[in-house]
mmCIF file of the N, C-alpha and C atoms, coordinates in Angstrom:
data_MODEL
# 
_entry.id   MODEL 
# 
loop_
_atom_site.group_PDB 
_atom_site.id 
_atom_site.type_symbol 
_atom_site.label_atom_id 
_atom_site.label_alt_id 
_atom_site.label_comp_id 
_atom_site.label_asym_id 
_atom_site.label_entity_id 
_atom_site.label_seq_id 
_atom_site.pdbx_PDB_ins_code 
_atom_site.Cartn_x 
_atom_site.Cartn_y 
_atom_site.Cartn_z 
_atom_site.occupancy 
_atom_site.B_iso_or_equiv 
_atom_site.pdbx_formal_charge 
_atom_site.auth_seq_id 
_atom_site.auth_comp_id 
_atom_site.auth_asym_id 
_atom_site.auth_atom_id 
_atom_site.pdbx_PDB_model_num 
ATOM 1   N N  . MET A 1 1  ? 82.555 58.062 102.079 1.00 0.00 ? 1  MET A N  1 
ATOM 2   C CA . MET A 1 1  ? 81.143 58.373 101.906 1.00 0.00 ? 1  MET A CA 1 
ATOM 3   C C  . MET A 1 1  ? 80.708 57.904 100.520 1.00 0.00 ? 1  MET A C  1 
ATOM 4   N N  . PRO A 1 2  ? 79.622 57.168 100.420 1.00 0.00 ? 2  PRO A N  1 
ATOM 5   C CA . PRO A 1 2  ? 79.176 56.682 99.112  1.00 0.00 ? 2  PRO A CA 1 
ATOM 6   C C  . PRO A 1 2  ? 78.657 57.831 98.253  1.00 0.00 ? 2  PRO A C  1 
ATOM 7   N N  . GLU A 1 3  ? 78.829 57.670 96.940  1.00 0.00 ? 3  GLU A N  1 
ATOM 8   C CA . GLU A 1 3  ? 78.315 58.695 96.039  1.00 0.00 ? 3  GLU A CA 1 
ATOM 9   C C  . GLU A 1 3  ? 76.796 58.587 95.951  1.00 0.00 ? 3  GLU A C  1 
ATOM 10  N N  . SER A 1 4  ? 76.165 59.674 95.564  1.00 0.00 ? 4  SER A N  1 
ATOM 11  C CA . SER A 1 4  ? 74.704 59.674 95.512  1.00 0.00 ? 4  SER A CA 1 
ATOM 12  C C  . SER A 1 4  ? 74.222 58.762 94.381  1.00 0.00 ? 4  SER A C  1 
ATOM 13  N N  . PRO A 1 5  ? 73.107 58.085 94.602  1.00 0.00 ? 5  PRO A N  1 
ATOM 14  C CA . PRO A 1 5  ? 72.602 57.143 93.597  1.00 0.00 ? 5  PRO A CA 1 
ATOM 15  C C  . PRO A 1 5  ? 72.022 57.881 92.391  1.00 0.00 ? 5  PRO A C  1 
ATOM 16  N N  . SER A 1 6  ? 71.955 57.190 91.272  1.00 0.00 ? 6  SER A N  1 
ATOM 17  C CA . SER A 1 6  ? 71.376 57.786 90.078  1.00 0.00 ? 6  SER A CA 1 
ATOM 18  C C  . SER A 1 6  ? 69.866 57.908 90.233  1.00 0.00 ? 6  SER A C  1 
ATOM 19  N N  . SER A 1 7  ? 69.305 58.875 89.525  1.00 0.00 ? 7  SER A N  1 
ATOM 20  C CA . SER A 1 7  ? 67.856 59.069 89.610  1.00 0.00 ? 7  SER A CA 1 
ATOM 21  C C  . SER A 1 7  ? 67.106 57.889 88.991  1.00 0.00 ? 7  SER A C  1 
ATOM 22  N N  . ILE A 1 8  ? 67.705 57.243 88.025  1.00 0.00 ? 8  ILE A N  1 
ATOM 23  C CA . ILE A 1 8  ? 67.064 56.079 87.397  1.00 0.00 ? 8  ILE A CA 1 
ATOM 24  C C  . ILE A 1 8  ? 66.944 54.944 88.413  1.00 0.00 ? 8  ILE A C  1 
ATOM 25  N N  . GLU A 1 9  ? 68.014 54.710 89.161  1.00 0.00 ? 9  GLU A N  1 
ATOM 26  C CA . GLU A 1 9  ? 67.984 53.651 90.178  1.00 0.00 ? 9  GLU A CA 1 
ATOM 27  C C  . GLU A 1 9  ? 66.958 53.985 91.259  1.00 0.00 ? 9  GLU A C  1 
ATOM 28  N N  . THR A 1 10 ? 66.944 55.237 91.702  1.00 0.00 ? 10 THR A N  1 
ATOM 29  C CA . THR A 1 10 ? 65.994 55.651 92.735  1.00 0.00 ? 10 THR A CA 1 
ATOM 30  C C  . THR A 1 10 ? 64.564 55.526 92.228  1.00 0.00 ? 10 THR A C  1 
ATOM 31  N N  . LYS A 1 11 ? 64.305 55.916 90.991  1.00 0.00 ? 11 LYS A N  1 
ATOM 32  C CA . LYS A 1 11 ? 62.951 55.806 90.423  1.00 0.00 ? 11 LYS A CA 1 
ATOM 33  C C  . LYS A 1 11 ? 62.508 54.352 90.324  1.00 0.00 ? 11 LYS A C  1 
ATOM 34  N N  . ARG A 1 12 ? 63.447 53.456 90.015  1.00 0.00 ? 12 ARG A N  1 
ATOM 35  C CA . ARG A 1 12 ? 63.116 52.033 89.938  1.00 0.00 ? 12 ARG A CA 1 
ATOM 36  C C  . ARG A 1 12 ? 62.722 51.506 91.324  1.00 0.00 ? 12 ARG A C  1 
ATOM 37  N N  . ILE A 1 13 ? 63.440 51.932 92.344  1.00 0.00 ? 13 ILE A N  1 
ATOM 38  C CA . ILE A 1 13 ? 63.120 51.506 93.710  1.00 0.00 ? 13 ILE A CA 1 
ATOM 39  C C  . ILE A 1 13 ? 61.782 52.102 94.137  1.00 0.00 ? 13 ILE A C  1 
ATOM 40  N N  . ILE A 1 14 ? 61.545 53.367 93.797  1.00 0.00 ? 14 ILE A N  1 
ATOM 41  C CA . ILE A 1 14 ? 60.256 54.007 94.120  1.00 0.00 ? 14 ILE A CA 1 
ATOM 42  C C  . ILE A 1 14 ? 59.111 53.218 93.502  1.00 0.00 ? 14 ILE A C  1 
ATOM 43  N N  . GLY A 1 15 ? 59.261 52.837 92.232  1.00 0.00 ? 15 GLY A N  1 
ATOM 44  C CA . GLY A 1 15 ? 58.217 52.064 91.559  1.00 0.00 ? 15 GLY A CA 1 
ATOM 45  C C  . GLY A 1 15 ? 57.934 50.754 92.264  1.00 0.00 ? 15 GLY A C  1 
ATOM 46  N N  . SER A 1 16 ? 58.999 50.076 92.681  1.00 0.00 ? 16 SER A N  1 
ATOM 47  C CA . SER A 1 16 ? 58.829 48.804 93.370  1.00 0.00 ? 16 SER A CA 1 
ATOM 48  C C  . SER A 1 16 ? 58.131 48.995 94.717  1.00 0.00 ? 16 SER A C  1 
ATOM 49  N N  . LEU A 1 17 ? 58.564 49.991 95.484  1.00 0.00 ? 17 LEU A N  1 
ATOM 50  C CA . LEU A 1 17 ? 57.946 50.249 96.791  1.00 0.00 ? 17 LEU A CA 1 
ATOM 51  C C  . LEU A 1 17 ? 56.490 50.689 96.644  1.00 0.00 ? 17 LEU A C  1 
ATOM 52  N N  . LYS A 1 18 ? 56.218 51.500 95.624  1.00 0.00 ? 18 LYS A N  1 
ATOM 53  C CA . LYS A 1 18 ? 54.843 51.957 95.401  1.00 0.00 ? 18 LYS A CA 1 
ATOM 54  C C  . LYS A 1 18 ? 53.940 50.781 95.018  1.00 0.00 ? 18 LYS A C  1 
ATOM 55  N N  . ASP A 1 19 ? 54.447 49.863 94.201  1.00 0.00 ? 19 ASP A N  1 
ATOM 56  C CA . ASP A 1 19 ? 53.680 48.671 93.841  1.00 0.00 ? 19 ASP A CA 1 
ATOM 57  C C  . ASP A 1 19 ? 53.377 47.821 95.076  1.00 0.00 ? 19 ASP A C  1 
ATOM 58  N N  . GLN A 1 20 ? 54.381 47.667 95.935  1.00 0.00 ? 20 GLN A N  1 
ATOM 59  C CA . GLN A 1 20 ? 54.177 46.883 97.155  1.00 0.00 ? 20 GLN A CA 1 
ATOM 60  C C  . GLN A 1 20 ? 53.165 47.570 98.075  1.00 0.00 ? 20 GLN A C  1 
ATOM 61  N N  . ALA A 1 21 ? 53.266 48.891 98.205  1.00 0.00 ? 21 ALA A N  1 
ATOM 62  C CA . ALA A 1 21 ? 52.321 49.640 99.048  1.00 0.00 ? 21 ALA A CA 1 
ATOM 63  C C  . ALA A 1 21 ? 50.907 49.541 98.488  1.00 0.00 ? 21 ALA A C  1 
ATOM 64  N N  . SER A 1 22 ? 50.770 49.633 97.169  1.00 0.00 ? 22 SER A N  1 
ATOM 65  C CA . SER A 1 22 ? 49.444 49.517 96.550  1.00 0.00 ? 22 SER A CA 1 
ATOM 66  C C  . SER A 1 22 ? 48.843 48.143 96.801  1.00 0.00 ? 22 SER A C  1 
ATOM 67  N N  . GLY A 1 23 ? 49.678 47.118 96.713  1.00 0.00 ? 23 GLY A N  1 
ATOM 68  C CA . GLY A 1 23 ? 49.198 45.765 96.963  1.00 0.00 ? 23 GLY A CA 1 
ATOM 69  C C  . GLY A 1 23 ? 48.779 45.550 98.411  1.00 0.00 ? 23 GLY A C  1 
ATOM 70  N N  . LEU A 1 24 ? 49.499 46.174 99.326  1.00 0.00 ? 24 LEU A N  1 
ATOM 71  C CA . LEU A 1 24 ? 49.194 46.000 100.745 1.00 0.00 ? 24 LEU A CA 1 
ATOM 72  C C  . LEU A 1 24 ? 48.035 46.872 101.220 1.00 0.00 ? 24 LEU A C  1 
ATOM 73  N N  . TRP A 1 25 ? 48.040 48.149 100.818 1.00 0.00 ? 25 TRP A N  1 
ATOM 74  C CA . TRP A 1 25 ? 47.091 49.112 101.397 1.00 0.00 ? 25 TRP A CA 1 
ATOM 75  C C  . TRP A 1 25 ? 46.191 49.801 100.388 1.00 0.00 ? 25 TRP A C  1 
ATOM 76  N N  . GLY A 1 26 ? 46.364 49.491 99.100  1.00 0.00 ? 26 GLY A N  1 
ATOM 77  C CA . GLY A 1 26 ? 45.551 50.115 98.066  1.00 0.00 ? 26 GLY A CA 1 
ATOM 78  C C  . GLY A 1 26 ? 46.234 51.340 97.486  1.00 0.00 ? 26 GLY A C  1 
ATOM 79  N N  . PRO A 1 27 ? 45.817 51.725 96.272  1.00 0.00 ? 27 PRO A N  1 
ATOM 80  C CA . PRO A 1 27 ? 46.487 52.829 95.569  1.00 0.00 ? 27 PRO A CA 1 
ATOM 81  C C  . PRO A 1 27 ? 46.331 54.190 96.253  1.00 0.00 ? 27 PRO A C  1 
ATOM 82  N N  . GLN A 1 28 ? 45.209 54.426 96.906  1.00 0.00 ? 28 GLN A N  1 
ATOM 83  C CA . GLN A 1 28 ? 45.014 55.722 97.559  1.00 0.00 ? 28 GLN A CA 1 
ATOM 84  C C  . GLN A 1 28 ? 46.012 55.902 98.702  1.00 0.00 ? 28 GLN A C  1 
ATOM 85  N N  . ARG A 1 29 ? 46.162 54.882 99.529  1.00 0.00 ? 29 ARG A N  1 
ATOM 86  C CA . ARG A 1 29 ? 47.103 54.968 100.657 1.00 0.00 ? 29 ARG A CA 1 
ATOM 87  C C  . ARG A 1 29 ? 48.533 55.036 100.145 1.00 0.00 ? 29 ARG A C  1 
ATOM 88  N N  . ALA A 1 30 ? 48.843 54.330 99.068  1.00 0.00 ? 30 ALA A N  1 
ATOM 89  C CA . ALA A 1 30 ? 50.184 54.389 98.486  1.00 0.00 ? 30 ALA A CA 1 
ATOM 90  C C  . ALA A 1 30 ? 50.497 55.810 98.026  1.00 0.00 ? 30 ALA A C  1 
ATOM 91  N N  . THR A 1 31 ? 49.501 56.490 97.468  1.00 0.00 ? 31 THR A N  1 
ATOM 92  C CA . THR A 1 31 ? 49.684 57.881 97.050  1.00 0.00 ? 31 THR A CA 1 
ATOM 93  C C  . THR A 1 31 ? 49.912 58.779 98.262  1.00 0.00 ? 31 THR A C  1 
ATOM 94  N N  . GLU A 1 32 ? 49.187 58.526 99.335  1.00 0.00 ? 32 GLU A N  1 
ATOM 95  C CA . GLU A 1 32 ? 49.368 59.306 100.563 1.00 0.00 ? 32 GLU A CA 1 
ATOM 96  C C  . GLU A 1 32 ? 50.762 59.112 101.156 1.00 0.00 ? 32 GLU A C  1 
ATOM 97  N N  . LEU A 1 33 ? 51.346 57.953 100.931 1.00 0.00 ? 33 LEU A N  1 
ATOM 98  C CA . LEU A 1 33 ? 52.666 57.627 101.468 1.00 0.00 ? 33 LEU A CA 1 
ATOM 99  C C  . LEU A 1 33 ? 53.808 58.024 100.536 1.00 0.00 ? 33 LEU A C  1 
ATOM 100 N N  . ARG A 1 34 ? 53.524 58.813 99.531  1.00 0.00 ? 34 ARG A N  1 
ATOM 101 C CA . ARG A 1 34 ? 54.503 59.164 98.499  1.00 0.00 ? 34 ARG A CA 1 
ATOM 102 C C  . ARG A 1 34 ? 55.816 59.690 99.076  1.00 0.00 ? 34 ARG A C  1 
ATOM 103 N N  . LEU A 1 35 ? 55.746 60.634 99.999  1.00 0.00 ? 35 LEU A N  1 
ATOM 104 C CA . LEU A 1 35 ? 56.974 61.216 100.560 1.00 0.00 ? 35 LEU A CA 1 
ATOM 105 C C  . LEU A 1 35 ? 57.785 60.180 101.328 1.00 0.00 ? 35 LEU A C  1 
ATOM 106 N N  . ALA A 1 36 ? 57.109 59.343 102.092 1.00 0.00 ? 36 ALA A N  1 
ATOM 107 C CA . ALA A 1 36 ? 57.809 58.291 102.838 1.00 0.00 ? 36 ALA A CA 1 
ATOM 108 C C  . ALA A 1 36 ? 58.431 57.276 101.880 1.00 0.00 ? 36 ALA A C  1 
ATOM 109 N N  . ILE A 1 37 ? 57.716 56.938 100.822 1.00 0.00 ? 37 ILE A N  1 
ATOM 110 C CA . ILE A 1 37 ? 58.231 55.987 99.829  1.00 0.00 ? 37 ILE A CA 1 
ATOM 111 C C  . ILE A 1 37 ? 59.459 56.566 99.137  1.00 0.00 ? 37 ILE A C  1 
ATOM 112 N N  . GLU A 1 38 ? 59.409 57.834 98.750  1.00 0.00 ? 38 GLU A N  1 
ATOM 113 C CA . GLU A 1 38 ? 60.548 58.461 98.071  1.00 0.00 ? 38 GLU A CA 1 
ATOM 114 C C  . GLU A 1 38 ? 61.764 58.547 98.988  1.00 0.00 ? 38 GLU A C  1 
ATOM 115 N N  . SER A 1 39 ? 61.538 58.886 100.244 1.00 0.00 ? 39 SER A N  1 
ATOM 116 C CA . SER A 1 39 ? 62.635 58.960 101.205 1.00 0.00 ? 39 SER A CA 1 
ATOM 117 C C  . SER A 1 39 ? 63.256 57.584 101.439 1.00 0.00 ? 39 SER A C  1 
ATOM 118 N N  . THR A 1 40 ? 62.414 56.589 101.592 1.00 0.00 ? 40 THR A N  1 
ATOM 119 C CA . THR A 1 40 ? 62.891 55.218 101.798 1.00 0.00 ? 40 THR A CA 1 
ATOM 120 C C  . THR A 1 40 ? 63.674 54.727 100.584 1.00 0.00 ? 40 THR A C  1 
ATOM 121 N N  . ALA A 1 41 ? 63.177 55.029 99.391  1.00 0.00 ? 41 ALA A N  1 
ATOM 122 C CA . ALA A 1 41 ? 63.860 54.614 98.162  1.00 0.00 ? 41 ALA A CA 1 
ATOM 123 C C  . ALA A 1 41 ? 65.239 55.262 98.060  1.00 0.00 ? 41 ALA A C  1 
ATOM 124 N N  . ALA A 1 42 ? 65.340 56.535 98.418  1.00 0.00 ? 42 ALA A N  1 
ATOM 125 C CA . ALA A 1 42 ? 66.641 57.213 98.378  1.00 0.00 ? 42 ALA A CA 1 
ATOM 126 C C  . ALA A 1 42 ? 67.611 56.570 99.364  1.00 0.00 ? 42 ALA A C  1 
ATOM 127 N N  . ASN A 1 43 ? 67.129 56.220 100.545 1.00 0.00 ? 43 ASN A N  1 
ATOM 128 C CA . ASN A 1 43 ? 67.988 55.571 101.544 1.00 0.00 ? 43 ASN A CA 1 
ATOM 129 C C  . ASN A 1 43 ? 68.424 54.183 101.089 1.00 0.00 ? 43 ASN A C  1 
ATOM 130 N N  . ILE A 1 44 ? 67.519 53.431 100.478 1.00 0.00 ? 44 ILE A N  1 
ATOM 131 C CA . ILE A 1 44 ? 67.869 52.095 99.969  1.00 0.00 ? 44 ILE A CA 1 
ATOM 132 C C  . ILE A 1 44 ? 68.922 52.210 98.877  1.00 0.00 ? 44 ILE A C  1 
ATOM 133 N N  . ALA A 1 45 ? 68.759 53.174 97.986  1.00 0.00 ? 45 ALA A N  1 
ATOM 134 C CA . ALA A 1 45 ? 69.723 53.353 96.894  1.00 0.00 ? 45 ALA A CA 1 
ATOM 135 C C  . ALA A 1 45 ? 71.109 53.699 97.439  1.00 0.00 ? 45 ALA A C  1 
ATOM 136 N N  . ILE A 1 46 ? 71.159 54.525 98.475  1.00 0.00 ? 46 ILE A N  1 
ATOM 137 C CA . ILE A 1 46 ? 72.445 54.876 99.090  1.00 0.00 ? 46 ILE A CA 1 
ATOM 138 C C  . ILE A 1 46 ? 73.071 53.643 99.735  1.00 0.00 ? 46 ILE A C  1 
ATOM 139 N N  . LEU A 1 47 ? 72.272 52.871 100.444 1.00 0.00 ? 47 LEU A N  1 
ATOM 140 C CA . LEU A 1 47 ? 72.793 51.665 101.102 1.00 0.00 ? 47 LEU A CA 1 
ATOM 141 C C  . LEU A 1 47 ? 73.296 50.641 100.092 1.00 0.00 ? 47 LEU A C  1 
ATOM 142 N N  . ARG A 1 48 ? 72.618 50.523 98.964  1.00 0.00 ? 48 ARG A N  1 
ATOM 143 C CA . ARG A 1 48 ? 73.050 49.567 97.940  1.00 0.00 ? 48 ARG A CA 1 
ATOM 144 C C  . ARG A 1 48 ? 74.433 49.914 97.398  1.00 0.00 ? 48 ARG A C  1 
ATOM 145 N N  . LYS A 1 49 ? 74.793 51.186 97.405  1.00 0.00 ? 49 LYS A N  1 
ATOM 146 C CA . LYS A 1 49 ? 76.091 51.609 96.883  1.00 0.00 ? 49 LYS A CA 1 
ATOM 147 C C  . LYS A 1 49 ? 77.228 51.322 97.859  1.00 0.00 ? 49 LYS A C  1 
ATOM 148 N N  . ASP A 1 50 ? 76.923 51.050 99.114  1.00 0.00 ? 50 ASP A N  1 
ATOM 149 C CA . ASP A 1 50 ? 77.952 50.913 100.134 1.00 0.00 ? 50 ASP A CA 1 
ATOM 150 C C  . ASP A 1 50 ? 77.787 49.625 100.942 1.00 0.00 ? 50 ASP A C  1 
ATOM 151 N N  . LEU A 1 51 ? 77.540 48.529 100.271 1.00 0.00 ? 51 LEU A N  1 
ATOM 152 C CA . LEU A 1 51 ? 77.379 47.240 100.953 1.00 0.00 ? 51 LEU A CA 1 
ATOM 153 C C  . LEU A 1 51 ? 78.735 46.699 101.384 1.00 0.00 ? 51 LEU A C  1 
ATOM 154 N N  . PRO A 1 52 ? 78.798 46.040 102.531 1.00 0.00 ? 52 PRO A N  1 
ATOM 155 C CA . PRO A 1 52 ? 80.066 45.427 102.950 1.00 0.00 ? 52 PRO A CA 1 
ATOM 156 C C  . PRO A 1 52 ? 80.382 44.211 102.075 1.00 0.00 ? 52 PRO A C  1 
ATOM 157 N N  . SER A 1 53 ? 81.628 43.820 102.071 1.00 0.00 ? 53 SER A N  1 
ATOM 158 C CA . SER A 1 53 ? 81.993 42.623 101.311 1.00 0.00 ? 53 SER A CA 1 
ATOM 159 C C  . SER A 1 53 ? 81.357 41.402 101.974 1.00 0.00 ? 53 SER A C  1 
ATOM 160 N N  . LEU A 1 54 ? 81.227 40.336 101.222 1.00 0.00 ? 54 LEU A N  1 
ATOM 161 C CA . LEU A 1 54 ? 80.592 39.130 101.749 1.00 0.00 ? 54 LEU A CA 1 
ATOM 162 C C  . LEU A 1 54 ? 81.388 38.520 102.900 1.00 0.00 ? 54 LEU A C  1 
ATOM 163 N N  . ALA A 1 55 ? 82.693 38.709 102.926 1.00 0.00 ? 55 ALA A N  1 
ATOM 164 C CA . ALA A 1 55 ? 83.527 38.124 103.971 1.00 0.00 ? 55 ALA A CA 1 
ATOM 165 C C  . ALA A 1 55 ? 83.516 38.965 105.253 1.00 0.00 ? 55 ALA A C  1 
ATOM 166 N N  . GLU A 1 56 ? 83.013 40.178 105.179 1.00 0.00 ? 56 GLU A N  1 
ATOM 167 C CA . GLU A 1 56 ? 83.030 41.064 106.341 1.00 0.00 ? 56 GLU A CA 1 
ATOM 168 C C  . GLU A 1 56 ? 81.905 40.708 107.307 1.00 0.00 ? 56 GLU A C  1 
ATOM 169 N N  . GLU A 1 57 ? 82.272 40.542 108.551 1.00 0.00 ? 57 GLU A N  1 
ATOM 170 C CA . GLU A 1 57 ? 81.291 40.212 109.590 1.00 0.00 ? 57 GLU A CA 1 
ATOM 171 C C  . GLU A 1 57 ? 80.607 41.490 110.069 1.00 0.00 ? 57 GLU A C  1 
ATOM 172 N N  . PRO A 1 58 ? 79.294 41.439 110.268 1.00 0.00 ? 58 PRO A N  1 
ATOM 173 C CA . PRO A 1 58 ? 78.633 42.616 110.843 1.00 0.00 ? 58 PRO A CA 1 
ATOM 174 C C  . PRO A 1 58 ? 79.070 42.786 112.301 1.00 0.00 ? 58 PRO A C  1 
ATOM 175 N N  . GLY A 1 59 ? 79.286 44.012 112.722 1.00 0.00 ? 59 GLY A N  1 
ATOM 176 C CA . GLY A 1 59 ? 79.785 44.261 114.056 1.00 0.00 ? 59 GLY A CA 1 
ATOM 177 C C  . GLY A 1 59 ? 78.732 44.578 115.081 1.00 0.00 ? 59 GLY A C  1 
ATOM 178 N N  . PHE A 1 60 ? 77.479 44.707 114.667 1.00 0.00 ? 60 PHE A N  1 
ATOM 179 C CA . PHE A 1 60 ? 76.466 45.159 115.597 1.00 0.00 ? 60 PHE A CA 1 
ATOM 180 C C  . PHE A 1 60 ? 76.215 44.171 116.744 1.00 0.00 ? 60 PHE A C  1 
ATOM 181 N N  . TYR A 1 61 ? 76.418 42.895 116.516 1.00 0.00 ? 61 TYR A N  1 
ATOM 182 C CA . TYR A 1 61 ? 76.131 41.923 117.571 1.00 0.00 ? 61 TYR A CA 1 
ATOM 183 C C  . TYR A 1 61 ? 77.337 41.696 118.475 1.00 0.00 ? 61 TYR A C  1 
ATOM 184 N N  . LEU A 1 62 ? 78.458 42.313 118.176 1.00 0.00 ? 62 LEU A N  1 
ATOM 185 C CA . LEU A 1 62 ? 79.656 42.128 118.982 1.00 0.00 ? 62 LEU A CA 1 
ATOM 186 C C  . LEU A 1 62 ? 79.758 43.126 120.121 1.00 0.00 ? 62 LEU A C  1 
ATOM 187 N N  . GLN A 1 63 ? 78.886 44.087 120.175 1.00 0.00 ? 63 GLN A N  1 
ATOM 188 C CA . GLN A 1 63 ? 78.985 45.149 121.169 1.00 0.00 ? 63 GLN A CA 1 
ATOM 189 C C  . GLN A 1 63 ? 78.487 44.741 122.507 1.00 0.00 ? 63 GLN A C  1 
# 
């Protein structure tokens, strides 16, 4: 199980996602999406900590 990401890394991802949301839908909608953005950022940070090696083949298409 991957360790939990640092709050600094998560905050950096939140900032990036919030900037993208503001650019796409405006600052008001980005503010409304705050909880979804924070949840998504936490999930991205967790996934970044547990990436497969470059030589590892993804198994999802083999099923």
